[in-house]
N, CA, C and O of each residue as an XYZ file, in Angstrom:
340
protein
N      15.074      9.633     -3.829
C      14.199      9.321     -2.719
C      13.016      8.467     -3.191
O      12.615      7.532     -2.498
N      12.457      8.782     -4.364
C      11.312      8.015     -4.862
C      11.675      6.547     -5.065
O      10.866      5.663     -4.782
N      12.878      6.285     -5.549
C      13.300      4.900     -5.779
C      13.298      4.111     -4.475
O      12.892      2.949     -4.448
N      13.744      4.731     -3.417
C      13.775      4.079     -2.103
C      12.374      3.614     -1.703
O      12.201      2.495     -1.222
N      11.386      4.470     -1.901
C      10.025      4.118     -1.506
C       9.400      3.111     -2.468
O       8.623      2.251     -2.054
N       9.736      3.220     -3.741
C       9.253      2.214     -4.695
C       9.858      0.850     -4.379
O       9.181     -0.169     -4.508
N      11.111      0.819     -3.972
C      11.734     -0.446     -3.569
C      10.985     -1.069     -2.393
O      10.825     -2.288     -2.334
N      10.533     -0.245     -1.470
C       9.761     -0.746     -0.327
C       8.410     -1.292     -0.780
O       7.950     -2.314     -0.272
N       7.778     -0.618     -1.729
C       6.504     -1.114     -2.264
C       6.712     -2.446     -2.982
O       5.874     -3.343     -2.889
N       7.820     -2.571     -3.690
C       8.137     -3.835     -4.374
C       8.337     -4.954     -3.360
O       7.933     -6.090     -3.608
N       8.953     -4.652     -2.227
C       9.110     -5.668     -1.175
C       7.743     -6.169     -0.705
O       7.559     -7.361     -0.461
N       6.799     -5.252     -0.583
C       5.446     -5.653     -0.186
C       4.803     -6.538     -1.252
O       4.116     -7.507     -0.928
N       5.025     -6.204     -2.517
C       4.494     -7.040     -3.603
C       5.091     -8.439     -3.535
O       4.397     -9.428     -3.771
N       6.364     -8.520     -3.217
C       7.025     -9.823     -3.100
C       6.449    -10.632     -1.936
O       6.338    -11.855     -2.024
N       6.085     -9.957     -0.854
C       5.448    -10.649      0.274
C       4.119    -11.246     -0.173
O       3.812    -12.399      0.128
N       3.332    -10.447     -0.895
C       2.046    -10.954     -1.386
C       2.239    -12.182     -2.261
O       1.519    -13.171     -2.121
N       3.204    -12.119     -3.156
C       3.475    -13.250     -4.046
C       3.884    -14.483     -3.238
O       3.453    -15.595     -3.543
N       4.706    -14.291     -2.222
C       5.155    -15.424     -1.400
C       4.004    -16.051     -0.616
O       4.081    -17.211     -0.211
N       2.934    -15.277     -0.402
C       1.744    -15.783      0.289
C       0.748    -16.411     -0.683
O      -0.330    -16.847     -0.279
N       1.111    -16.455     -1.966
C       0.214    -17.001     -2.974
C      -0.759    -15.983     -3.531
O      -1.728    -16.340     -4.201
N      -0.498    -14.706     -3.251
C      -1.394    -13.645     -3.686
C      -0.921    -12.932     -4.937
O       0.054    -13.326     -5.577
N      -1.635    -11.880     -5.265
C      -1.334    -11.053     -6.429
C      -0.213    -10.085     -6.032
O      -0.339     -9.394     -5.021
N       0.873    -10.017     -6.797
C       2.040     -9.228     -6.380
C       1.887     -7.723     -6.596
O       2.431     -7.151     -7.541
N       1.135     -7.105     -5.700
C       0.973     -5.652     -5.713
C       1.240     -5.157     -4.299
O       0.662     -5.658     -3.335
N       2.118     -4.170     -4.186
C       2.463     -3.634     -2.878
C       2.339     -2.127     -2.847
O       2.305     -1.467     -3.885
N       2.272     -1.590     -1.630
C       2.146     -0.148     -1.462
C       2.756      0.268     -0.130
O       2.767     -0.498      0.833
N       3.260      1.489     -0.095
C       3.699      2.096      1.159
C       3.157      3.519      1.222
O       3.056      4.208      0.207
N       2.815      3.938      2.422
C       2.332      5.284      2.665
C       3.467      6.057      3.328
O       4.023      5.618      4.334
N       3.807      7.213      2.755
C       4.971      7.987      3.196
C       4.535      9.374      3.652
O       3.758     10.055      2.982
N       5.055      9.772      4.809
C       4.821     11.127      5.321
C       6.152     11.665      5.825
O       6.860     10.991      6.573
N       6.482     12.862      5.418
C       7.740     13.502      5.840
C       8.948     12.611      5.557
O       9.832     12.459      6.400
N       8.973     12.028      4.362
C      10.082     11.173      3.909
C      10.306      9.947      4.796
O      11.433      9.470      4.930
N       9.234      9.443      5.396
C       9.318      8.246      6.231
C       8.132      7.332      5.924
O       6.991      7.786      5.841
N       8.413      6.048      5.758
C       7.333      5.080      5.553
C       6.581      4.948      6.869
O       7.156      4.571      7.890
N       5.287      5.265      6.833
C       4.483      5.164      8.056
C       3.536      3.973      8.025
O       2.965      3.600      9.050
N       3.371      3.378      6.843
C       2.491      2.224      6.737
C       2.823      1.442      5.480
O       3.329      1.987      4.499
N       2.527      0.149      5.532
C       2.799     -0.747      4.411
C       1.575     -1.602      4.155
O       0.746     -1.816      5.041
N       1.477     -2.085      2.934
C       0.398     -3.020      2.634
C       0.663     -3.742      1.338
O       1.481     -3.321      0.520
N      -0.051     -4.847      1.170
C       0.030     -5.569     -0.095
C      -1.312     -6.205     -0.391
O      -2.161     -6.360      0.487
N      -1.478     -6.563     -1.635
C      -2.731     -7.139     -2.090
C      -3.019     -8.415     -1.311
O      -2.162     -9.291     -1.192
N      -4.238     -8.509     -0.781
C      -4.654     -9.679     -0.004
C      -5.968    -10.257     -0.521
O      -6.704    -10.904      0.223
N      -6.256    -10.022     -1.790
C      -7.514    -10.513     -2.358
C      -7.648    -12.022     -2.207
O      -8.681    -12.517     -1.756
N      -6.624    -12.737     -2.579
C      -6.669    -14.198     -2.543
C      -6.496    -14.705     -1.111
O      -7.234    -15.583     -0.666
N      -5.534    -14.157     -0.404
C      -5.235    -14.627      0.942
C      -6.430    -14.484      1.886
O      -6.672    -15.362      2.714
N      -7.180    -13.381      1.766
C      -8.297    -13.101      2.672
C      -9.654    -13.289      2.012
O     -10.683    -12.978      2.613
N      -9.669    -13.795      0.782
C     -10.919    -13.962      0.037
C     -11.739    -12.669      0.087
O     -12.921    -12.676      0.432
N     -11.083    -11.568     -0.266
C     -11.674    -10.237     -0.174
C     -11.640     -9.555     -1.536
O     -10.669     -9.685     -2.281
N     -12.695     -8.837     -1.851
C     -12.716     -8.111     -3.126
C     -12.165     -6.694     -2.998
O     -11.978     -6.013     -4.006
N     -11.901     -6.240     -1.770
C     -11.461     -4.850     -1.601
C     -10.075     -4.689     -0.991
O      -9.590     -3.562     -0.893
N      -9.427     -5.756     -0.582
C      -8.121     -5.601      0.053
C      -7.001     -5.498     -0.975
O      -6.141     -6.372     -1.088
N      -7.044     -4.403     -1.714
C      -5.963     -4.087     -2.638
C      -4.774     -3.594     -1.814
O      -4.930     -3.241     -0.645
N      -3.606     -3.572     -2.414
C      -2.412     -3.139     -1.701
C      -2.540     -1.733     -1.130
O      -2.109     -1.468     -0.008
N      -3.132     -0.841     -1.907
C      -3.291      0.546     -1.467
C      -4.215      0.628     -0.255
O      -3.922      1.322      0.719
N      -5.339     -0.095     -0.329
C      -6.302     -0.082      0.774
C      -5.694     -0.705      2.027
O      -5.956     -0.252      3.141
N      -4.888     -1.739      1.843
C      -4.226     -2.389      2.973
C      -3.272     -1.412      3.658
O      -3.236     -1.340      4.886
N      -2.507     -0.668      2.879
C      -1.577      0.313      3.454
C      -2.330      1.415      4.198
O      -1.916      1.828      5.282
N      -3.419      1.884      3.625
C      -4.211      2.931      4.284
C      -4.832      2.388      5.566
O      -4.821      3.058      6.599
N      -5.368      1.183      5.497
C      -5.964      0.558      6.686
C      -4.921      0.359      7.787
O      -5.229      0.516      8.969
N      -3.717      0.021      7.412
C      -2.655     -0.205      8.392
C      -2.126      1.085      9.007
O      -1.348      1.044      9.960
N      -2.540      2.222      8.475
C      -2.106      3.525      9.001
C      -3.098      4.052     10.033
O      -3.287      5.263     10.149
N      -3.714      3.178     10.760
C      -4.711      3.577     11.765
C      -4.140      4.646     12.688
O      -2.959      4.636     13.034
N      -5.004      5.551     13.067
C      -4.595      6.568     14.016
C      -4.186      7.890     13.404
O      -3.971      8.866     14.123
N      -4.076      7.937     12.080
C      -3.740      9.213     11.442
C      -4.955     10.130     11.451
O      -6.083      9.684     11.241
N      -4.718     11.399     11.693
C      -5.780     12.384     11.546
C      -6.055     12.602     10.066
O      -5.200     12.347      9.217
N      -7.252     13.073      9.771
C      -7.639     13.320      8.385
C      -6.619     14.208      7.683
O      -6.229     13.928      6.549
N      -6.188     15.265      8.343
C      -5.228     16.190      7.724
C      -3.879     15.529      7.470
O      -3.166     15.917      6.544
N      -3.519     14.537      8.280
C      -2.256     13.833      8.063
C      -2.258     13.081      6.738
O      -1.239     13.025      6.049
N      -3.406     12.503      6.382
C      -3.487     11.784      5.107
C      -3.185     12.709      3.933
O      -2.603     12.285      2.935
N      -3.576     13.956      4.053
C      -3.320     14.930      2.984
C      -1.830     15.202      2.798
O      -1.405     15.646      1.731
N      -1.049     14.938      3.822
C       0.392     15.181      3.777
C       1.176     13.942      3.346
O       2.406     13.964      3.303
N       0.469     12.879      3.034
C       1.111     11.610      2.682
C       1.195     11.415      1.172
O       0.435     12.006      0.404
N       2.122     10.585      0.778
C       2.238     10.122     -0.601
C       2.140      8.608     -0.577
O       2.778      7.948      0.243
N       1.338      8.062     -1.478
C       1.171      6.617     -1.577
C       1.984      6.116     -2.764
O       1.758      6.535     -3.899
N       2.914      5.235     -2.504
C       3.714      4.599     -3.552
C       3.151      3.203     -3.758
O       2.980      2.447     -2.802
N       2.866      2.865     -5.001
C       2.280      1.568     -5.301
C       2.900      0.990     -6.567
O       3.372      1.726     -7.434
N       2.894     -0.324     -6.661
C       3.557     -0.993     -7.783
C       2.662     -1.138     -9.002
O       3.089     -1.680    -10.022
N       1.437     -0.665     -8.911
C       0.511     -0.719    -10.044
C      -0.370      0.515     -9.979
O      -0.696      0.985     -8.888
N      -0.757      1.042    -11.118
C      -1.657      2.194    -11.109
C      -2.924      1.838    -10.340
O      -3.536      0.804    -10.608
N      -3.325      2.677     -9.392
C      -4.495      2.359     -8.578
C      -5.786      2.290     -9.395
O      -5.966      3.012    -10.376
N      -6.665      1.410     -8.962
C      -7.996      1.304     -9.565
C      -8.821      2.517     -9.119
O      -8.365      3.275     -8.262
N     -10.017      2.722     -9.674
C     -10.842      3.861     -9.258
C     -11.134      3.884     -7.751
O     -11.146      4.955     -7.145
N     -11.367      2.722     -7.147
C     -11.644      2.681     -5.707
C     -10.441      3.199     -4.918
O     -10.598      4.010     -4.006
N      -9.258      2.737     -5.263
C      -8.057      3.116     -4.519
C      -7.609      4.541     -4.838
O      -6.912      5.161     -4.035
N      -7.993      5.058     -5.980
C      -7.637      6.429     -6.354
C      -8.494      7.450     -5.636
O      -8.083      8.590     -5.420
N      -9.714      7.017     -5.261
C     -10.743      7.870     -4.673
C     -10.247      8.769     -3.628
O     -11.020      9.538     -3.056
């Protein structure tokens, strides 16, 4: 099951690369289902905080706080301190 979700995160990294960005992707999973996706947009959006992990979390709008606790974040690179927080 983990490989399936890592493959999805890799697809997001490939999207970032195709956009001229840094190839880092992430997916947010709850109950064995991808509920959100994201990829690094530092270059594309001229942003210092749009890491792949943050993009996936931002794209999961509408989740209750407790729902986030039930999620697993799959990412193609070890998260930085900000994204680990």
